[in-house]
Every structure is written in structure tokens, then in C-alpha cells.
N, C-alpha and C positions, 0 to 999 in steps of 0.2 A: 534435555537438561534444564538446569535452574541457575540464574545468575542474579546477583543482587545489584547489578549494574545494567549495562546495555547488552544486546545481542548474545543470548544464551547458546545459540548454534553457531554463529558466526559474527566476528567483531572486526571491523576494518577502519583504520585511522591514518589518513594520508597515505593510502596504499592503492595498488591497481590489483585487481583480481578478475580472473575469467574461470567461472564454474559452470560445469555442464553435468546433466544427468545426477541429481541429487534430490533427496528428500529431507525435509525438517520436520519433525512430528513431536508435539508436546514440549516445546520449549517455552520457557517463561523467564521473563526479566522483570525486575521491579521498576525499571525506568522505561526505555524505549527499545523497540525492535525486538520482540519476543524471540524470534528465531534469527533474523539478520539485521545488523545494525551497521551503517556505514557513514562515516563523517570525513568530509573532505577527500573523498576517495573517488575512484573509477571502478565501477562493478559492471560486469557482464554476467548475467544469470540466464541460463538456457536449458530447457528440458528439466523442470523442477516441480516439486510439490511442497507447499508449506501448508501444514495442517496444525489445528489445535494449539496454536502459539498464543501467548498472552503478555501483554505489557501495558504501561500507561498510554502510550501512543504507538501505534503500529503493531498490533499483535502479531502479525506475520513478519513484517519488514518495515524498517525506519530508515530514512535517508536524510542527512543533513548537509546542505551545500555539497552535494555529491553529483556526479554525472554516472547516469545508469542507463543500461540497456537490458531490458527485462523481457524475455520473450519465451514463449511455448511452455506455459506453467499454469499451475492451479494455485489459488489460495482457498482454503476450505476450513470453516469453522474456526476462525481466528478471532480473538477477543481483544479489543482495545479499550481500557477503561475510559479514556476521553475520546481521542480522535483516531479515525483510521483502523478499523477492525482488522482488515487485510493489509493494507499498506499505507504509510504516512510518509509524506515528503515535507521538509521545511528547507526552502532555498533562500539565501541571503546573498548568494554570489552570482553575478550576471553570466558567467559562463557554466553554470549548472544546467544540465539538460537531463530530462528523464524520458525515456522512450519506452512504451509498454506496447508489445505486440502479441496477438494471439494468446491472450490470458483469459482464464476463467475465475470469477471471484463468486463463491457460493457459501450461504449461510455464515458470513462474517458479521460481527457486531461491534459497533462503537457505543458502549454502555451509556455513558453520560452525555454524549453530544453527537457529532455528525461524521458522515463518511463511513458507513458500515464497510463499504467495499474498499474505497480509496478516499484519502483525504490529501489535498494540495494546500500548502501555505507557501505561497511564493511571492516574495516583494521584487524579485528579479529572476531570471532563468526562464526556461521553456518547459513545459510538460506537453508530451504528445501521447494520446490514447488511439491506437490502432487495432481494430478487430478483437475488441475486449468484450466479454459476456459477463452480465451481472444477473445473479438470481438469488432471491430470498435473504438479502443482506439487511441489516437493520441498524438503526440509529436512535437514540433516545428522543431527539427533537423532531423525528420523522421528515427533516429536510435532508436531502441528499443522502439517502440511504444506500444509494450505490457510489455516487461521487459527490464530494463537496470540494469546491475550489475557490480560492482567492487569488486576485491579481492576474497575473499572466498564465494563461491556459489555451492550448490549442487541442480542439476536439477533432479527431479525424475517424468516424466511426466505421466507415466501410461497411462491413456486414455485422458489426457489433451490435448487441442488443441489451437493453435493459428490460428485465422481466421479472414481475412478482417481487417487488421490493416492498412487502408489508403493505400492500395495497395499491402500490404504483402511484397513478395520477402523475401529479407534479413533483412527486417525491424522488424520483429517479436522480436528477442532477440538480445541484444547488450551487449558485454562484453567491458567495458571501461578500 
């Protein structure tokens, strides 16, 4: 689907949702969260596929001051015009927490900026990355083609890997 605002596949505002076994494909929004957008919400997303989504930020999924538990899913070929091809999160609430577990980010792109796979912009709150794999993600600046993070971020890679991010080297993770 296409939306002139946020979240063409799913839009949450001050809500709580638990979603299992779902696919979002070819969703496009002119603002944020091509497939999924959540603001001031609690989201649990399990066993999913988000592919070919596009938006200004978070081509696949965008979170604003929300708490989310995202696990056992894939983000493939999503496009963010600016930040976060696969996933974008902006947190200004101290009680916001994002936990990502057992995810794969492949061929996502942040066209004009950073965080081809994931982009975190958090002045408060906590982001956890657990067993997340990145492959062939890209960003225009070639910094943080897999993950770009500012402020509070906790990395817990376990067996997660960053591989082949348009040349790899130090381009996999970037702390701004």
C-alpha cells in the first residue's frame, strides 16, 4: 500500500499491539515508516518479513519514543531516503526500549545518509541488539552501513555478524 503520511502497512499511535506471523511487502509512505510506524506505543513484532518498503526515514519500520520487542524476522530491500533503510528509531522518552533479537537485515539502503540496516537516534532510552545479522546494506556516507547510533546504545552481538556492507572495514557500525 501507499500512504501520504506514516506507516502504509501499520500505523500505531499511543497504542499497544502484539503481531505475529505477518509479511509487509512494497509499502510506501511519504514520511516515516514505509511498512510500519509506531509513535508513543508498545509494539511486539514476531515472525515477520518486511520487504521493499520505502519512506523518508525507516523504509521498513520507524519507531518514535516507543517501546518495541522485535524478533525472529527479516528486513530485505527496504529504502530510507535519509536514515535507516530497514529500521529507524528516534527516542526522546527515558522509558523507551528497543530490543531486537534474531533478525536479518539484507540489501537495505539509506540513500542520502547513514544506517542502511538500522539507525538509532536516542537522547534517552535504551536499544539492544541481540543475534542480528547484516549483509549488503548501504548508506550514502559509507558510515554505519549496517548500524548507525547516537547516544545510548547497548550492543550484545552474541553470534550476530556484520558482513559485506559495501566493502566492510570500519563501515559496519558507526557511533555518531
